[in-house]
N, C-alpha and C positions, 0 to 999 in steps of 0.2 A: 532433482534429477538423480537417477542412479549413477553409480560410478562406472558400471559395466553393463553390457548386454551379453547374455550367454545364449548361444544357440545349441540346444541339446534336447533329446527326446524326454518326455515326462516319465522317466525311470531313474533309479540311482546309477548303477553301472559306471561307465567311463566319465560321465559328467559329474558324478559325485565328488571326484577328486578336486575339480575346479571349484565347485560349490564350497567344499570344505576349506580350501585355501582362502577363498574370499571371506567366508564366515569367520575363520580364525583371525584374519587380519582386520575384522570389523568393517569390511567394505560392503557396499550395497550393490545389488545387481537386479536386473529384470531378465526374464526369460522369454524368448520369442515364441509366438504361437503359430509361426509359419516355418517350422523347422524343415518340413518337406520341400517347400518352395525354395528355401535357401540352399538346401542340400542338392537338389536336382536342377538348379539353375545352371545355365551355361557358365563356364569359368569366368568369362569376361564380365558377367553380370553379378558375380559374387563379391562380397566385401574383400575377401582374399580367396584366390582359387583353392578349393579344397574338395576332397572326395566324400568325407563323412564327418559329422560332428564328433566332439565339441568344437565350436568356434567361438571366439571371444572378441568383442569390440570394446575398446576404451572410449567411453562417451566423450571425454574432454577433447581428445585428439582425433578420433575416428580410426585410430590404428586397429587393425584386425589381425588375429593370429589363430591358426588352427593346429590340430594335432595335440593330444593331451600332454605329452612330455614337453613340447615346445611352449605351450601355454603355462604349464607349471613352472618351467624355468624362467620364463619372462616375468611371471608374478613374483617369483623368488627374488629376481634382480630388482624389480621396481618396488617391492614391499619390504625389503630388508630381511628376507627369510632364507638367505643362502649363507653357508659358512664363508669365512674369509679366505681360507687357503685354497689354491687351485686344486689340490688333491681332494679335499673334502667336497668341493663343488662338483668335481668329476664324479665322485662317489654318490653324491646326491642325485645327479642325472642318471647314473647307473641304476639306482634304486627305483626311480620313477619309471624308467624303461622296463625294469623287472616287473613292477606292478602292472604295467600295460600288458606284458607278456602273460602274466598269471590270469588276468581276466579274459584274454583271448583264448587261452587254453581251456579255462573252465567253462567257456561257452562254445567250445569246438570251433574256434575261429569264426565267431559270429553266426553259428548255426549251420555250418556246412553239413554237419551230421548231427543226429540227435543221440543223446545218451541212452544206453541200456544199462541194466544192472551189471552186466558183464563188463562193458567198456568202462563204466565208472569204477568198478573194482580194480581194473587194470590201471586206471589213472591214479589211484590213491597213493602208491609209492612215489609217483612223480610230484604230486601235491605235497607230500611229506618232505621231499627234497627241496621244494621251494621254501617251505617253512624253515628248514634247516639253513638254507642260504641266508635268510634274514637273521636267524639266531646267531650263526657263526660270525656274520658281519658285525652284529651288535657286540658280541663277545670280544672281538678283536679290537674294537674301539672303545671298550670300557662300559658298555651298557650293562647295568644291573637291573634290579626291579624298581629303579628310579633313574632319573636322568634321561638323556636323549641319545640318539643313534651315534652321532659323531661328537659327543661332548657338548660343551657350550652351556649357557645358562637359560636358554629358551628353545622352544620347539622351532624347527625349521621345516623346509619343504619335505625332506626325507621322512621326518617324523609324522607330519600331517598326512602324507601319502600312505605311510605305513598304517597309521590308525584308520584311515578311510578304507583301505583295502581289507584289512583283517577284521575290523569291527563290523563293517557292512556284511561281510561273509558270515561272521559269527552270529550276527543278529538274524540274518535271513535263513541260515543253515546251521542250527546248533551243533550238528555232528561235526561240521568243519571247525567250529569253535572249540569243541572238546579235543579234536586232533591237534589244533594249534597249541592249546594249553599243554598237551603232552610233549609235542615235538619242539616247541619254541616258547618256553615259559617267559623269558625276558621280553620277547616280541609281543606275546599276548598281554603282558602287564603294561607295556608301553601303549599298545593300542587301546586297552581299557582305560588307562589313565587319561589319555588325551580325549577319548570319546566322551568322558565324563565332564570335561570342561564346559562351562556355560555355553559358549558359542557352538561347539560341535554337538553337544547334547540337544540344544535347541534345533539345530539343523536336522539331526536324526528324527526328532519328533515331527517336525514339519514335513519331512520326506515321507515318513510313515503315513501321515494324514493325507498328503497329496497323491502319492503313488500307490499306496497300499502297504500294510505292514509286512506282507510276505513277498512283495515285488522286488526282484533284483534286476533281471534282464527282461527284455521284451520278446514278443513273438513266440514261436514254437520252441525255441531253445530255452526260453525262460520256463515254460511249462515242463519241458523235458528234464531240466535241471532240478526243478522242484519235486518232480516225481521220483527221481532216483535218490535224491539226498534226503528229502523230507517225507517220502512215501506219499506224495501228492497232497499232503495236508498243508 
């Protein structure tokens, strides 16, 4: 039996953070094939009332939790992937919420509008600011081209989420990867280092095979993003 059931669409995007945490921790999970049914069910008929995936169920207990930052924090608590100090735990949650904000912005809040060459160009300074937020955070807490965001001897939730955010964007959109390397070299190095570990490298390969090597987000916004960043290729 799998350790968890994950409800998320067959794309990387927001669900990839949860997959990466589980993969890093050596946990098993299955993914539902009735995501739409669960998402659009009446709240009283859902495992936990939620608006949109991801949603995670713990198979052993039946506990269910939704919202990416909440799931990430829960897994951090239960899998020993959070720092000991309250300050660094709060900083970890802050970084997870920042990552959630980045992917919302990069998809125009789930596709409320489509990107054009002009609007993407206007967004690039804001994307650079996000990169610098990561870089300055790392610098303040001693991140070099080795080590982890908040010190310690092993990767935690903040590091896994960082690697998932920037490595997935780098792999799907090489121009974003080059911008990250220029704006935030420590962050880029951390993301690359963790994404090359056996568990996360295997996850990336499986995801490319299942969802498509160039797939990041779904629907029209996924197409729009690919067109403005990759030229439609």
